[in-house]
Residue, then its C-alpha position, 0 to 999 in steps of 0.5 A: x340580540x342582546x347580550x341579557x337576552x343569552x340568559x333566556x336560552x335555555x340549551x335542548x340536551x343531545x339526542x342519543x343519535x347526535x352524540x353518536x354522530x358527533x363522536x364519529x366527525x371527532x373520531x373521523x376529524x383525528x384520524x385525517x389529521x394523523x394520516x396527514x401527519x404520517x404523509x408529512x413525516x413519510x415525505x420528510x424521510x424519503x426527502x431526508x434520504x434522496x439528499x444522502x444518496x444525492x449527497x453520497x453519490x456526489x461524494x463518490x463520484x467526486x472521489x472517482x474522478x481523483x482516486x488516492x493511491x492509498x485507495x487503490x492499494x487496499x483494493x489490491x491487497x489481495x495480490x501475491x507477489x508471488x504468485x507468478x514466478x516470473x515478474x508481473x506488470x499488471x496494467x490499468x485495464x487488469x491486463x497482466x504482462x509476464x516478462x522473462x529473466x532474473x533481472x529484467x527492465x521496465x521503462x514508461x515514456x514521459x507521457x506514461x503511455x507506452x511502456x518498453x519491456x527490455x529491449x523487445x517489447x512496447x506496450x501502449x496504454x491510456x493513463x486515465x480512463x473516465x477521468x481516474x488515474x491508471x495505476x500500474x503495478x509491478x510484482x517482482x517474486x523471489x528469486x527475481x529483481x527488476x529496475x523501472x524507469x518511471x515516467x518522471x525518469x525517477x529509477x527504482x531497482x526492486x529487490x526479489x519479494x516486492x511489490x510497487x504501485x505507481x500511476x503510469x502519469x504523475x499529477x503535476x503538483x505530487x508524484x506518489x508510489x507504494x512500496x512492499x518489500x525493498x527497492x533503491x531509489x534514484x528520484x530526478x529533481x523536482x522542487x514543484x512535486x515531491x516524491x512520496x514513497x508510501x509503505x505500511x508503516x511510514x511516509x518518505x517525502x524526497x525532491x530529489x536524492x538517492x535511498x534505499x527503503x525495506x519494508x517486507x511484512x514479514x520482518x521485524x525492522x522496515x528501514x530508510x537508508x540515504x545514500x545523497x540528498x535529504x529525506x523527510x519521514x513520517x511514521x504512523x501515529x503508534x510508533x514512538x516517533x511522528x517524524x524524522x529528517x535524515x541526512x546523508x549516510x543515516x540509517x532511520x530504522x523502525x522496529x515492528x514488535x517495541x514500535x520504536x523508531x531509531x537512527x545511526x549512522x552507517x556504511x550506506x554501500x551496504x545496504x546498496x549492494x544487492x543491486x549488483x548481486x552482493x549481499x554485504x553481512x556486518x555481524x548478521x545473524x545466519x537466520x537473517x542470511x537464509x532468509x535473505x538468501x530464501x528470498x534472492x534465489x527462491x529456495x525454501x531454506x530451514x535451519x534445524x538448530x536454534x542456536x546455529x540460526x543465531x550465530x553472526x557472520x560478517x564478509x561479502x557474498x557474491x549472489x551471482x553464484x548459486x545457491x549451495x555454492x553461497x551456503x558453501x561458502x558460509x559453512x567453511x567458517x563454521x559447522x553447519x551442514x547443508x541437504x538439498x531436500x525434494x530438490x528445491x528445498x535447503x536443510x541446514x543443521x549443525 
């Protein structure tokens, strides 16, 4: 057809029926296109969700293989040290082992698979389950003490009202434990596997040394006292110092109220004497002393007079005596009086 002949074509107008049919076809095409878009968007959303779920699953699966001790600690926050009046060992399978006696001992084999309770009982356990580390927990209630030999040979003395969480068998590249309360550590040297003591406000890194850590939740000061070796302490970000390395004879202190970190030279024997049943006092106020005695003997002690609670004392207390005898010794140096209430509570007045 020639180009000029197009000019001679006279297009016929659409009838009403044809207009209606054309309009329906146009709308049908638009709806079909929208349906395809919605199906594509829905498919992409499902694919994205599957990807996220797969990623989360792989993340959880990976972390479940090697959970950190901090994850385990968070999951066991509800465990109360004083739920029982006996020292309690909680194994990885959640089995509770109650141990008789005021001063108990727990010893692990090198593989961590055998646990000796005193000299009379041996318990077997697995050191991993589904590729997860087997964490054990020791709860030492008020009035009790415990000595633990870990699988690496390190020794731990736990004071009254303390909790220690640790793996039955340490990993080859690190040794981590978590402490709530007070403990003396005598760490077996291993240059390839640093020993870490974690607590609420600080992380203590050592290779092999002897030191005391106090980290009670109800006390205003947490501290580390070093007897031998060297330790490096890393603090929480909200504290005044970020880290500190201390030498033997030094006490590093954290004030919970002021958020300040400080250090000073001390007589380390004062901080290790409780292991031998001695409480050393050097200008300690009565409030501090009675809190220690209450925890050591598991006896509630109340001081009625605020001024009396602030009085300071210096000397030695033999904790092998009963609590009333110990308080009587203190009363000889001041005007305090004490009275036993309900057979298990001591009330101190001026």
